[in-house]
C-alpha positions in Angstrom: -13.7 -20.3 11.2 -14.7 -18.1 14.1 -13.9 -19.1 17.7 -17.1 -17.4 19.1 -19.3 -19.5 16.8 -17.7 -22.7 18.2 -19.1 -21.7 21.6 -22.5 -20.7 20.3 -23.2 -23.7 18.1 -23.7 -26.2 21.0 -26.3 -23.8 22.5 -28.1 -23.6 19.2 -28.1 -27.4 18.9 -29.4 -27.7 22.4 -32.3 -25.4 21.4 -33.1 -27.7 18.6 -33.3 -30.7 20.9 -36.3 -31.5 23.0 -35.9 -32.9 26.6 -36.6 -36.3 25.2 -33.6 -36.1 22.9 -31.4 -35.5 25.8 -32.5 -38.9 27.1 -30.1 -41.7 27.4 -31.1 -43.6 24.3 -31.0 -40.8 21.7 -28.0 -39.3 23.5 -26.1 -42.5 22.9 -27.2 -42.3 19.2 -25.8 -38.8 18.8 -22.5 -39.7 20.5 -22.2 -42.7 18.1 -22.6 -40.4 15.1 -20.0 -38.1 16.6 -17.4 -40.8 16.7 -18.3 -42.1 13.2 -17.9 -38.6 11.8 -14.6 -38.1 13.6 -13.2 -41.2 12.0 -14.2 -40.0 8.5 -12.7 -36.5 8.9 -9.6 -35.4 6.9 -6.6 -35.9 9.1 -5.5 -32.3 8.1 -8.5 -30.7 9.8 -7.9 -28.8 13.0 -9.8 -29.8 16.1 -12.1 -26.8 15.7 -12.8 -27.6 12.0 -13.5 -31.2 12.9 -15.8 -30.1 15.7 -17.7 -27.8 13.3 -18.1 -30.6 10.8 -19.6 -32.8 13.5 -22.1 -30.1 14.5 -23.2 -29.6 10.8 -23.6 -33.4 10.4 -25.8 -33.5 13.6 -28.0 -30.6 12.4 -28.4 -32.2 8.9 -29.5 -35.4 10.6 -32.1 -33.6 12.7 -33.5 -31.9 9.6 -34.0 -35.3 8.1 -35.5 -36.7 11.3 -39.1 -37.3 12.1 -39.5 -34.6 14.7 -40.7 -31.6 12.6 -40.0 -29.1 15.4 -36.4 -30.2 15.6 -36.2 -30.4 11.8 -37.4 -26.8 11.4 -35.1 -25.4 14.1 -32.1 -27.3 12.8 -32.7 -26.0 9.3 -32.9 -22.4 10.6 -29.6 -22.9 12.5 -27.9 -24.2 9.4 -29.1 -21.2 7.4 -27.8 -18.8 10.0 -24.3 -20.4 9.6 -24.2 -19.2 6.0 -21.3 -20.4 3.9 -19.9 -22.4 6.8 -22.9 -24.9 6.4 -22.1 -25.5 2.7 -21.4 -29.3 3.4 -25.1 -29.6 4.4 -26.4 -28.3 1.1 -26.8 -31.7 -0.7 -28.9 -33.1 2.3 -31.0 -29.9 2.5 -31.7 -29.9 -1.2 -32.9 -33.5 -1.0 -35.4 -32.4 1.7 -36.5 -29.2 -0.1 -39.9 -30.7 -0.8 -40.5 -31.6 2.9 -44.2 -32.5 3.4 -44.6 -30.1 6.4 -45.0 -26.5 5.3 -43.0 -24.7 8.0 -40.2 -27.2 7.8 -40.1 -26.9 4.0 -40.0 -23.1 4.2 -37.2 -23.2 6.8 -35.2 -25.6 4.6 -35.6 -23.5 1.5 -34.6 -20.3 3.4 -31.6 -22.1 4.8 -30.5 -23.2 1.3 -30.9 -19.6 0.0 -28.8 -18.2 2.9 -26.1 -20.8 2.6 -25.8 -20.3 -1.2 -25.8 -16.5 -0.8 -23.0 -16.9 1.8 -21.0 -19.1 -0.6 -21.4 -16.5 -3.4 -20.2 -13.7 -1.1 -17.2 -15.8 0.0 -16.3 -16.4 -3.7 -16.5 -12.7 -4.5 -14.4 -11.8 -1.5 -11.9 -14.5 -2.3 -11.6 -13.2 -5.9 -10.9 -9.6 -4.7 -8.5 -10.5 -1.9 -6.5 -13.6 -3.0 -4.5 -11.9 -5.7 -3.8 -8.8 -3.6 -2.6 -10.2 -0.3 0.2 -12.4 0.9 -1.0 -15.9 2.0 -0.8 -15.2 5.7 -3.3 -12.3 5.4 -5.8 -13.8 3.0 -7.8 -15.7 5.6 -8.0 -12.9 8.1 -9.2 -10.4 5.4 -11.8 -12.8 4.1 -13.2 -13.5 7.6 -13.5 -9.8 8.4 -15.2 -9.0 5.1 -17.6 -11.9 5.5 -18.5 -10.9 9.0 -19.3 -7.3 7.8 -21.7 -8.9 5.3 -23.2 -11.3 7.9 -26.2 -11.1 10.1 -24.3 -10.5 13.4 -24.3 -6.7 13.6 -21.8 -6.6 16.5 -19.3 -8.7 14.6 -19.9 -6.7 11.5 -19.2 -3.4 13.3 -16.1 -4.8 15.0 -14.8 -6.2 11.8 -15.1 -2.9 10.1 -13.2 -1.2 12.9 -10.4 -3.8 12.6 -10.1 -3.2 8.9 -9.9 0.5 9.4 -7.1 0.0 11.9 -5.2 -2.0 9.3 -4.8 1.2 7.3 -3.2 0.9 3.9 -2.7 -2.9 4.4 -6.5 -3.2 4.0 -6.5 -1.6 0.5 -7.6 -4.9 -1.1 -10.8 -4.7 1.0 -11.8 -1.3 -0.1 -14.2 -2.4 -2.9 -16.0 -4.8 -0.7 -16.2 -2.2 2.1 -17.6 0.4 -0.4 -20.4 -1.9 -1.3 -21.4 -1.8 2.4 -21.4 2.0 2.7 -25.2 2.0 2.9 -25.5 -0.9 5.3 -29.0 -0.9 6.8 -27.7 -0.8 10.4 -26.6 2.7 11.4 -23.7 1.6 13.7 -22.3 -0.8 11.1 -22.7 1.8 8.4 -20.8 4.4 10.5 -18.0 1.9 11.2 -17.7 0.9 7.6 -17.5 4.5 6.4 -15.0 5.3 9.1 -12.9 2.3 8.1 -13.0 3.4 4.4 -11.8 6.9 5.5 -9.0 5.5 7.6 -7.8 3.2 4.9 -7.9 5.9 2.2 -6.1 8.3 4.5 -3.4 5.7 5.2 -3.0 5.0 1.5 -2.6 8.7 0.8 -0.1 9.1 3.6 1.9 6.2 2.3 2.0 7.7 -1.2 3.0 11.0 0.3 5.8 9.4 2.2 7.0 7.7 -0.9 6.9 11.0 -2.7 8.9 12.7 0.0 11.4 9.9 -0.1 11.7 10.3 -3.9 12.0 14.1 -3.5 14.8 13.6 -1.0 16.6 11.3 -3.4 16.3 13.8 -6.2 17.7 16.6 -4.0 20.6 14.4 -3.1 21.2 13.5 -6.8 20.9 17.2 -7.7 23.5 18.2 -5.2 25.8 15.4 -6.4 25.3 16.5 -10.1 26.2 20.1 -9.5 29.1 19.3 -7.2 30.5 17.1 -9.9 30.0 19.8 -12.5 31.9 22.3 -10.3 34.8 19.8 -10.2 34.7 19.4 -14.0 34.8 23.2 -14.4 37.7 23.4 -12.1 41.5 23.5 -12.7 42.2 20.0 -11.4 42.0 18.0 -14.7 42.4 14.6 -13.0 39.6 15.4 -10.6 37.5 16.7 -13.5 38.0 13.4 -15.4 36.9 11.4 -12.4 33.9 13.7 -11.9 32.8 13.1 -15.6 33.1 9.4 -15.1 30.9 9.5 -12.0 28.3 11.5 -13.9 28.4 8.7 -16.5 27.7 6.1 -13.8 24.7 8.2 -12.6 23.0 7.5 -16.0 19.5 9.0 -16.2 20.0 10.9 -12.9 22.6 13.0 -14.7 20.3 14.2 -17.5 19.7 17.7 -16.0 23.3 18.6 -16.6 23.6 17.1 -20.0 23.4 20.4 -21.8 26.2 21.7 -19.5 28.4 18.8 -20.5 27.7 19.5 -24.2 28.8 23.1 -23.8 32.2 21.9 -22.4 32.8 18.9 -24.7 35.8 20.7 -26.2 37.6 20.7 -22.9 41.3 21.6 -23.3 42.4 18.4 -21.5 42.2 15.2 -23.7 41.4 12.9 -20.7 38.6 15.2 -19.4 37.4 15.6 -23.0 37.1 11.9 -23.6 35.4 11.4 -20.2 32.9 14.1 -21.1 32.2 12.6 -24.5 31.6 9.2 -22.9 29.2 10.8 -20.4 27.3 12.5 -23.1 27.0 9.3 -25.1 25.8 7.3 -22.1 23.4 9.9 -20.7 22.1 11.5 -23.8 19.3 10.5 -26.1 19.1 11.7 -29.8 16.6 14.6 -30.2 15.8 14.8 -26.5 15.4 18.2 -24.9 16.9 19.0 -21.6 17.1 21.9 -19.2 18.9 24.9 -20.4 22.5 25.3 -19.2 22.9 26.5 -15.6 26.5 27.2 -16.0 28.2 29.9 -18.1 30.2 28.9 -21.1 33.8 28.7 -19.8 36.6 30.7 -21.5 39.3 28.0 -22.0 41.9 30.6 -22.8 41.6 32.1 -19.3 39.9 29.2 -17.5 40.4 30.4 -13.9 40.4 34.1 -14.5 38.5 36.3 -11.9 36.4 37.6 -14.8 35.1 34.1 -15.6 34.5 33.3 -12.0 32.6 36.6 -11.5 30.5 35.8 -14.5 29.6 32.4 -13.1 28.8 33.9 -9.7 26.6 36.6 -11.3 24.8 33.9 -13.4 24.1 31.7 -10.5 22.8 34.7 -8.4 20.5 35.6 -11.2 19.1 32.1 -11.3 18.5 32.2 -7.6 16.4 35.4 -8.1 14.7 34.0 -11.1 11.2 32.5 -11.5 12.3 29.0 -12.3 12.2 27.2 -9.0 14.2 24.2 -10.2 17.0 26.3 -11.5 17.0 28.5 -8.4 17.3 25.5 -6.2 20.2 24.0 -8.2 22.0 27.4 -8.4 21.7 27.8 -4.6 23.1 24.3 -4.1 26.1 25.2 -6.3 26.7 28.5 -4.4 26.5 26.6 -1.1 29.2 24.2 -2.3 31.5 27.1 -3.3 31.8 28.0 0.4 33.5 31.4 1.1 34.1 32.0 -2.6 30.4 32.6 -2.9 30.4 35.3 -0.2 29.4 38.0 -2.8 26.2 36.1 -3.4 25.2 36.1 0.3 23.0 39.2 0.1 21.1 37.9 -2.9 20.6 34.5 -1.1 19.3 36.2 2.0 16.8 38.2 0.0 15.3 34.8 -1.0 15.4 33.2 2.4 11.6 33.1 2.4 11.3 31.6 -1.1 7.7 30.4 -1.8 8.9 27.0 -2.9 9.8 24.6 0.0 12.7 22.8 -1.7 14.2 26.0 -3.1 13.9 27.8 0.2 15.6 24.8 1.9 18.4 24.9 -0.6 18.9 28.7 -0.2 19.1 28.5 3.6 21.5 25.6 3.4 23.7 27.6 1.0 23.7 30.6 3.4 24.7 28.3 6.3 27.5 26.7 4.2 28.9 30.0 3.0 28.8 31.6 6.4 30.4 28.6 8.0 33.3 28.8 5.5 33.7 32.5 6.3 33.8 32.0 10.1 
């Protein structure tokens, strides 16, 4: 239902009425029909809907009347109402063989316009109903139907409104695309602008989700390698707890699965059991995962400077390597090592302008962390 049509309808009806109709006798007859219709209306109808039904009833009565001029004009008005005038279809079809040529032509044209409007409404409803929450369905239908209607100003404004809705108007895209070649230039431009705005909003929304997922992955990556550092450390109780936390991460811990397998013979029984459980929970038989980022530890001399230097050298090489993912993870590990990773600062600074955004960010954060620890 459109509020503007409520204001226009009485004017259209007045155009259908001759001065004689506005006389006292026929005026009383029309008022009588008004009250009879009002009594028969569904109690759930809004005042605007009830008023609309009354207008349609009056127009249908005029089509059936003896005044052929009023009949023709009333039929034309009903046709311009489109799907809204569907309740008048049975009466119009009864009069489709009207004896007067121009009235008969107006009635048949009205029937065609109303039925076309009804079909358009069904098509829009099919596309929109399943895709929108209930409170948006009616608004979307109305906007799409106005774009398909004869009122060019309403069509243009409706397209603009849909465009401003952005990604929320995605269910309307198919219907809008069917109007890309609208015969009116202004409406056509508005429709195409709306399509562009909606598609851009959808793309931006997807990009935002991707950025959010990337941020989550970076956080998970940092957590994984922080935990691996703890597992490789000398505090066995902390190592056991770190292995348990990796287990709880599930699929997010898959990138360090190969590292866990390399240290599954850990010298401490508690840590060894926790690692075995993590491998069981995280791993999948036959699956291939990233190659190890961490050097194989020497359990005989677990915390020796030699092993630490090997680890540092290995991580530095990964930062310099061509694998962006490994470089990013290695930089994160070095950053978490704080001042102990000072020997890697020079190599990190060489890669401060790394071509990959995520890796560059990880390298610069690592430099900041190490330098902060040294201060």
